[in-house]
C-alpha positions in Angstrom: 125.4 109.7 79.8 121.7 109.7 80.3 119.5 108.3 77.6 115.8 108.8 76.7 114.3 105.3 77.0 111.9 104.9 74.1 110.8 102.1 71.8 112.4 100.3 69.0 111.8 103.4 66.9 114.1 106.0 68.5 112.7 109.4 68.7 116.0 111.2 68.7 119.7 110.7 68.8 120.3 111.9 72.3 123.8 113.2 73.3 125.6 115.9 75.2 123.1 115.7 78.1 123.5 118.2 80.9 121.5 117.1 84.0 119.6 119.4 86.3 117.4 118.5 89.2 113.8 119.2 90.2 113.7 119.2 94.0 115.8 116.1 94.2 113.3 114.0 92.2 113.6 112.4 88.8 116.0 114.2 86.6 115.0 116.8 84.0 117.7 116.6 81.5 118.8 118.5 78.3 120.0 117.1 75.1 120.9 118.9 71.8 119.0 118.0 68.6 120.1 119.1 65.2 117.5 120.0 62.5 116.5 117.2 60.1 115.9 119.4 57.1 115.8 123.0 55.8 112.1 123.5 55.0 112.4 126.9 53.4 114.9 129.7 52.8 114.8 133.2 51.3 117.4 135.7 50.2 121.1 135.0 50.1 121.6 131.8 52.2 124.5 129.4 51.5 125.8 126.1 52.9 122.6 125.2 54.7 123.6 121.5 54.9 126.0 122.5 57.7 123.1 123.1 60.0 122.0 119.5 59.6 125.3 118.1 60.8 125.5 117.2 64.5 127.6 119.8 66.3 129.6 120.0 69.5 128.3 123.4 70.8 131.7 125.0 70.5 132.7 128.0 68.3 136.1 127.7 66.7 138.6 129.8 64.8 138.6 127.8 61.5 135.3 129.2 60.2 135.6 126.3 57.8 132.0 124.9 57.9 129.6 127.8 58.1 126.1 128.5 56.9 126.0 132.2 55.7 123.0 134.4 55.7 123.6 137.7 53.9 121.4 140.8 53.6 122.0 142.8 50.4 120.0 146.0 49.8 116.3 145.4 50.4 116.6 141.6 50.2 116.6 139.8 53.6 118.0 136.4 54.4 115.8 133.9 56.3 115.7 130.2 56.9 113.1 127.8 58.3 114.4 124.7 60.2 112.5 121.5 60.9 113.6 119.4 64.0 111.5 116.5 62.9 109.4 116.1 66.0 107.7 118.2 68.6 110.1 119.2 71.4 110.1 121.1 74.6 112.9 123.5 75.2 114.9 126.3 73.6 117.5 127.0 71.0 121.3 127.1 71.0 123.0 129.2 68.3 126.8 128.9 67.7 128.3 131.6 65.5 131.4 132.1 63.3 133.4 135.1 62.2 132.0 137.8 60.0 133.4 141.1 58.9 133.7 143.6 60.5 134.5 141.5 63.6 133.4 141.8 67.2 130.0 143.2 66.1 126.9 141.3 67.3 124.1 140.6 64.8 120.4 141.3 65.3 118.2 138.4 64.4 114.6 137.4 64.8 113.8 133.9 66.1 110.3 132.4 65.7 109.3 129.0 67.2 106.3 127.1 65.8 104.5 123.9 66.5 103.6 124.0 62.8 105.5 125.5 59.8 102.8 128.1 59.3 103.1 129.2 63.0 106.9 129.7 62.6 106.2 131.8 59.5 103.5 134.0 61.0 103.5 137.5 62.5 102.2 138.1 66.0 98.5 138.6 65.7 98.3 136.8 62.3 95.8 133.9 62.4 95.9 134.0 66.2 99.7 133.8 66.6 100.7 135.0 70.1 103.4 135.1 72.7 101.0 133.9 75.4 102.5 131.8 78.2 105.8 131.3 76.3 107.7 133.8 74.2 107.9 132.2 70.8 108.7 135.3 68.6 111.6 137.4 69.6 114.4 139.7 68.4 117.8 139.0 70.0 121.4 139.7 69.5 123.9 136.9 68.8 127.6 137.3 69.4 130.5 137.2 66.9 132.3 133.9 67.3 130.3 132.7 70.3 127.2 131.0 71.5 123.8 131.9 72.9 120.8 130.0 74.2 117.3 131.4 74.0 113.7 130.5 74.4 111.6 127.9 76.2 108.5 126.7 74.5 106.9 123.7 72.6 108.0 123.6 69.0 109.1 121.7 66.0 110.0 124.5 63.6 112.3 127.6 64.0 112.6 130.5 61.6 115.7 132.7 61.8 115.8 136.1 60.0 118.9 138.4 59.8 117.7 141.9 60.6 120.8 144.0 60.1 121.0 145.7 56.7 124.0 144.9 54.4 125.4 142.4 56.8 126.3 138.7 57.1 125.5 136.2 59.8 127.7 133.1 60.1 126.0 130.1 61.7 128.1 127.1 62.7 125.2 125.3 64.6 121.6 125.9 65.4 120.4 123.1 67.7 117.3 122.6 69.7 117.7 122.2 73.5 115.4 119.3 74.2 114.3 119.3 77.9 112.5 116.3 79.3 112.3 114.0 82.3 114.7 111.1 82.0 112.3 108.2 82.7 111.9 104.8 81.1 108.8 103.8 79.1 107.8 100.8 81.2 104.5 100.3 79.5 104.3 99.2 75.8 101.8 98.3 73.2 102.2 96.4 69.9 99.5 94.9 67.7 98.9 93.7 64.2 97.8 97.3 63.3 100.8 99.6 63.0 98.5 102.7 62.9 97.2 101.9 66.4 100.8 101.2 67.6 101.9 104.7 66.4 98.8 106.3 68.0 99.7 104.6 71.4 103.3 105.8 71.2 102.3 109.4 70.2 99.9 109.7 73.1 102.7 108.5 75.5 105.1 111.0 74.0 102.6 113.8 74.2 102.3 113.3 78.0 106.0 112.7 78.4 106.8 116.2 77.0 104.3 117.7 79.4 105.9 116.1 82.5 108.0 119.1 83.3 108.3 120.8 86.7 104.6 120.0 87.0 102.3 118.0 84.8 101.2 120.6 82.3 98.4 120.7 79.8 100.6 121.8 76.9 104.2 122.8 76.4 103.5 125.8 74.3 100.2 126.8 75.8 99.1 127.0 78.6 102.0 125.3 80.5 99.6 125.2 83.5 98.2 122.5 85.9 94.6 122.2 84.7 93.0 119.5 86.9 90.5 118.2 84.4 93.3 117.8 81.8 95.2 115.8 84.4 92.7 112.9 84.4 93.5 111.4 80.9 97.2 112.5 81.4 97.5 110.5 84.7 95.8 107.5 83.1 98.6 107.7 80.5 101.3 108.1 83.2 100.0 105.1 85.0 100.0 103.1 81.8 103.4 104.1 80.4 105.6 105.3 83.2 104.1 104.0 86.5 104.8 106.1 89.6 106.2 109.6 89.0 106.2 112.3 91.6 105.0 114.9 89.1 101.5 113.6 89.6 101.1 114.0 93.4 103.1 117.3 93.1 100.6 118.6 90.7 97.6 117.3 92.6 98.9 119.0 95.8 99.5 122.3 93.9 95.9 122.3 92.7 94.7 121.7 96.3 97.0 124.2 97.9 96.2 127.1 95.5 92.5 126.5 95.8 91.2 127.2 99.3 87.6 126.2 99.6 85.0 127.3 98.7 86.9 127.9 95.5 86.7 125.5 92.6 90.0 124.2 91.1 90.8 126.2 88.0 87.5 128.0 88.7 85.6 125.0 87.3 83.4 122.8 89.5 84.0 119.6 87.4 87.8 120.2 87.8 87.5 119.8 91.6 85.4 116.7 90.9 88.2 115.3 88.7 90.6 115.9 91.7 88.6 113.4 93.7 88.5 110.8 90.9 92.2 111.3 90.3 93.0 110.5 93.9 91.1 107.2 93.6 92.8 106.2 90.4 96.3 107.1 91.9 95.6 105.1 95.0 94.3 102.1 93.1 97.5 102.0 91.0 100.1 102.8 93.7 98.5 102.0 97.0 100.0 104.9 99.0 97.6 105.1 102.0 99.7 107.7 103.8 99.4 110.0 100.9 95.6 109.4 100.5 95.2 110.1 104.3 96.8 113.5 103.7 93.8 114.5 101.6 91.2 113.7 104.2 90.4 117.2 105.5 90.2 118.9 102.1 88.2 116.0 100.7 85.6 116.0 103.4 85.1 119.8 103.1 85.0 119.5 99.2 82.3 116.8 99.4 80.2 119.1 101.6 80.7 121.9 99.1 79.6 119.7 96.2 76.6 118.4 98.1 75.5 122.0 98.9 75.1 122.5 95.2 72.4 119.8 94.8 68.8 120.9 94.8 66.0 119.3 96.7 64.8 117.6 93.5 68.2 115.9 93.1 69.3 118.2 90.3 72.9 119.6 90.3 73.1 123.4 90.7 76.8 124.0 90.3 78.1 127.5 90.2 81.5 128.6 89.0 82.4 127.9 85.4 80.0 125.2 84.2 82.3 123.3 81.9 82.9 119.8 80.5 85.0 120.6 77.4 85.2 123.3 74.9 83.2 121.7 72.0 80.3 121.1 74.4 80.5 124.5 76.2 77.6 126.2 74.3 75.2 123.3 74.8 73.6 124.2 78.1 71.5 121.0 78.2 74.5 118.8 77.5 76.6 120.6 80.2 73.8 120.1 82.8 73.5 116.4 81.9 77.2 116.1 82.1 77.4 117.9 85.4 74.7 115.6 86.9 76.8 112.6 85.9 80.1 114.1 87.1 78.5 114.9 90.5 77.4 111.3 90.8 80.8 110.0 89.7 82.8 112.2 92.0 80.6 111.7 95.1 80.5 107.9 94.5 84.3 108.0 94.3 84.5 110.2 97.4 82.5 107.6 99.3 84.9 104.9 98.3 87.9 107.0 99.4 86.1 108.0 102.7 85.6 104.3 103.5 89.3 103.5 102.8 90.5 106.3 105.1 87.8 105.6 107.8 85.9 108.9 107.5 82.4 107.6 108.2 80.7 111.0 108.2 82.0 112.0 104.8 81.0 108.5 103.5 77.5 109.0 104.9 77.1 112.5 103.3 78.4 111.4 99.9 76.2 108.2 99.9 73.1 110.1 100.7 73.7 112.7 98.1 74.3 110.1 95.4 71.0 108.5 96.2 69.2 111.9 95.8 71.1 112.6 92.5 70.1 109.2 91.0 66.4 110.1 91.4 66.8 112.6 88.5 68.0 111.7 85.0 68.2 114.6 82.6 67.6 114.0 78.8 70.7 112.5 77.2 70.3 114.6 74.0 72.8 114.1 71.1 76.0 115.4 72.9 78.6 112.6 72.8 80.2 114.3 75.9 77.0 114.0 78.0 76.1 110.6 76.6 79.6 109.2 77.6 79.4 110.5 81.1 75.8 109.2 81.6 76.8 105.8 80.3 80.0 105.6 82.5 78.0 106.5 85.7 75.0 104.2 84.9 72.5 107.0 84.3 71.7 105.4 80.9 72.4 102.0 79.6 75.7 102.0 77.7 74.1 100.1 74.9 71.6 102.9 74.4 74.1 105.7 74.7 76.3 103.9 72.1 73.5 103.2 69.6 71.7 106.5 69.9 74.6 108.9 70.2 78.2 107.7 70.5 78.3 105.4 67.4 76.4 107.9 65.2 78.7 109.2 62.5 81.8 107.4 63.8 84.4 110.0 64.8 82.2 113.0 64.0 81.7 115.3 67.0 84.5 113.6 68.9 86.8 115.8 70.9 90.4 115.2 72.0 89.7 115.5 75.8 86.3 113.9 76.1 87.1 111.4 73.4 88.6 109.3 76.1 85.3 109.0 77.9 83.4 108.4 74.7 85.8 105.5 74.1 85.3 104.3 77.6 81.5 104.4 77.2 81.7 102.5 73.9 83.8 99.8 75.7 81.0 99.5 78.3 78.6 98.9 75.4 81.0 96.2 74.0 81.5 98.2 70.9 85.3 97.6 70.8 85.6 97.5 67.0 83.7 100.8 66.7 86.0 102.4 69.2 89.1 101.1 67.4 87.8 102.6 64.2 87.3 105.9 65.9 90.9 105.9 67.2 92.2 105.1 63.8 90.1 107.7 62.0 90.2 110.6 64.6 93.6 110.4 66.3 95.0 108.8 63.2 93.9 111.8 61.1 96.2 114.0 63.1 99.1 111.7 62.3 98.2 111.9 58.6 98.5 115.7 58.9 102.1 115.5 60.2 101.4 115.4 63.9 104.0 113.9 66.2 102.0 114.8 69.3 98.2 115.1 69.8 96.4 118.4 69.7 94.3 120.5 72.0 91.3 119.9 69.7 90.5 118.4 66.3 87.4 118.2 64.2 86.8 115.8 61.4 85.2 118.7 59.5 88.6 120.3 59.2 90.0 117.5 56.9 88.7 118.5 53.4 91.6 120.2 51.5 93.7 120.6 54.6 97.5 121.1 54.5 99.9 119.2 56.7 101.5 121.0 59.6 105.0 120.0 58.3 104.7 121.9 55.1 104.2 125.5 54.0 100.6 125.8 53.0 100.2 125.2 49.3 98.1 127.6 47.2 94.4 126.7 47.4 94.8 124.5 50.6 93.5 125.2 54.1 96.0 125.9 56.9 95.0 123.2 59.4 96.7 125.1 62.2 95.9 128.8 61.3 92.5 128.5 59.7 90.6 126.5 62.4 90.0 126.4 66.1 87.7 128.3 68.4 87.1 129.4 72.0 90.6 129.7 73.7 92.4 128.0 70.8 91.6 130.1 67.7 94.1 129.6 64.9 97.7 129.4 65.6 97.2 129.8 69.4 95.9 126.2 69.2 98.2 123.9 71.2 99.5 121.0 69.1 100.9 119.1 72.1 98.1 118.7 74.6 98.2 116.0 77.3 94.4 115.7 77.6 94.4 114.2 74.0 96.4 111.1 75.1 93.3 108.9 76.0 93.9 106.2 73.3 97.2 105.2 75.0 95.5 104.3 78.2 92.4 102.9 76.5 94.3 100.5 74.2 96.2 99.1 77.2 93.1 98.8 79.3 90.7 97.3 76.7 92.8 95.7 73.9 95.6 94.3 76.2 92.7 94.1 78.7 94.8 95.2 81.7 92.7 96.7 84.5 93.8 97.3 88.2 91.0 96.1 90.5 92.7 96.2 93.9 94.7 99.0 95.6 98.4 99.2 94.8 97.9 97.0 91.7 97.8 94.0 93.9 95.1 92.4 91.8 94.9 93.0 88.1 92.1 91.8 85.7 93.2 90.7 82.3 90.3 90.8 79.8 91.5 91.4 76.2 89.3 92.6 73.4 91.2 92.3 70.1 88.3 93.4 67.8 89.6 93.0 64.3 93.2 92.6 65.4 95.1 89.3 64.9 97.3 89.9 68.0 98.2 92.4 70.7 101.0 92.4 73.2 102.6 94.7 75.6 103.7 95.6 79.1 102.2 97.4 82.1 104.0 98.9 85.2 103.1 98.1 88.8 104.8 98.9 92.0 106.2 95.4 92.0 107.5 95.2 88.5 106.1 94.9 85.0 103.3 92.7 83.7 103.8 91.2 80.3 100.8 90.0 78.2 100.5 88.6 74.7 97.2 87.8 73.0 96.6 86.0 69.7 93.6 84.8 67.9 93.5 81.1 67.4 92.1 79.3 64.4 88.6 79.3 66.0 88.7 83.0 66.8 89.3 82.4 70.5 92.0 84.5 72.2 95.0 82.7 73.4 96.9 84.6 76.1 100.3 84.4 77.7 100.7 86.4 80.9 103.7 87.0 83.2 103.4 89.1 86.3 105.4 89.8 89.5 104.6 87.3 92.2 103.1 90.0 94.4 100.4 90.7 91.8 97.4 88.4 91.5 96.1 88.0 87.9 92.5 87.4 87.3 91.9 86.1 83.7 88.3 86.8 82.7 86.8 83.9 80.7 
């Protein structure tokens, strides 16, 4: 049997796995997960504990252990199941025998990433069937089995719709669908909250590694190239090579003939360039990189054509960094200036590697023009982060004047990764660790088992947890907040772009950074901040690096490092 390789804390008891294949690549497998609790029930419902018992997926003639939902008069029977963790997949329902026999029952099934979403009507607080059908009426057979749905969810509500009827349920199990791959990277420190955040980011991305690398498993279930950048950083950190990454990068290229922008967004085409550099540095596949040469060279010309004579970016298409910054035109302009510098500087490096001297010249000359103009940094943490990363402003100034102001206030789940990177460049490691604890940790405090499309610290006062029905007088953290494309319950609660702390903690606390193509040379430069110790592993094409760092009595970090013989380790003093 296949097993889901996780950490010492097992996410689920995996059994009865039925393998299927994605183009002959790593297996996508299915396992069946029973509910962990009955969160709510209404009407005549009996023997609910039966549904918490692991089943075998087979109807039988005994009808001995059956949960019964019974509609009597105007009273309707309903039940809300909690599967304990966010999952991707569908639902299997195994039924028993009711009277009169051989008559199917009509039921309503509602999937939810939160309890409130599973209880909502379509249109209520933004609840939708966009991208994945999560609210449906179906028929279930008498003494049989049916499998339905495909979405991201943790909760399922079932309502019996037929008047004066009974529904006998032997089993209701989630069909958990995921890539069967080992967690090669790991992170453990003296702070259990950081450990849980690292694992939650890893699990968030793992769920989104489906046929392609998606942004979210409920919504949008699409390949958004900007979203890929923090996701791929997490893939490299946790799983090492996986074909879902080049498959997704190639899809974005192939469905975007120039002069189009990937996903209609100029920065997303820029992220495609940066992603290829990161992927090459980690895995060293020169043949794959060479396949990008013709598209890369034309994309560079297209980006350069959007630079004015004064060195200012003039990008068309959707001018976008992330949603929370989208209404701040000055911040978007500053961020686009930085992204243009970052992407063209990266394109120059790639062009040198593949021997494209003309594209190298074009990119280098454009970067020199761009650097003659520095827009105001303003107070946007998104813009400040990108400007610090690209050297447009001193990281120490960006940190002091913008990034560290208010701690986690005005962070975002996507660009939070770059805010953390900029804080690291300013040597503000303890400040970054506090932001991770407070911002990403707040989602865990609210019941999250995966990280969300967006989160705002202003949502915290009087907020309910996602794993409870909203108490009277409390705010529905899922349904009452959100904006732009993620209003209310449409908000994705499993979004890969929010996984940045997983990659960041490995890079900066464990101190592992690839500095030569194919992970042939790795710098180890740990920054423990207020931690007493940190240890973990990191995948390379040659095997796994193991590091352990502890603070000595004098505060100095004492390290133990083991690496494959093909990998040169540089230990920064």
